[in-house]
N, C-alpha and C positions, 0 to 999 in steps of 0.2 A: 713375489708378485708376478714374475715371468711365467710361472706355472699356471696361474690363474688366467693370464692373458692367452696362454697356449690353449687352455681348456675352452675359453670363450670362442676361439677360432675354429674349434672342431664342429663338424657337421653333426646332425642328430645321430645318424647311424654309427659314426665313429665313436661318439661319446657313449652311446648305448652299449656298443660292443665292448669298449674298454671297461665300462661300469660292470658289465656281466663278468668280465675277467677278474676285476677287483673283488667282487662278491664271492666268486668261486675260490679265490686265494684265501680270503678271510674265513670262509666256511671250512676250508681244508685244514686250517690251523697250521701249527708247526713253525710259525714265524715269531720272531722276537716281539716284545711289546712295542719297541720303537718302530719296527717295520709294520706292525699291525696298525699303529696310530697313523703312520704315513699313508698306508693303504686306505684307512678310514677317511682321512682328510681328502685324498684324491677322489674317493667315491663321492664324498659330499660335493666337491667341485663339479664332478661329472653329472651328478643328479641335478644340480642347478642348471647346467647347460641344457640337459634334456628338458627340464621344466620350461626354460625360456623358449626353446624351440616349439614345444607343444602349445604353450600359451600364444606364441606368435601364429602358429597354424590355426588355432581356434579363433583368434581375432580376424584372420583373413577369411575364414569360413563364415563367421558372423557378418562381416562386411559384405561378402559376396551375396549371402542370403538376403541381407537388408537391401542391397542394390536390386536384386531380382524381384523382391516384393515391391519396391518403389517403381520399378519398370512396369510391373503388372497393375499398378494403380492401387496397391494395398499399402496400409501402414505397417511398418515393421513392429514386431512384438516388443512391448516395453518390458524391460527386465529390471 
């Protein structure tokens, strides 16, 4: 559980960079099955962190655009 908490505390760039390294190591091969599974699990955690950051950024952009349209007297696009 501590590792998941640690991953959640990472910034987007940190998580992305570590994920790139995990993928590189997996693609290079030469690791044991146990190590490969551990890398895969870490990669999944990091991908979730990146996804949360990107979803949060998207929500902030959408909110900003909606505020901008509301300030201009336009209705925000319905999705």
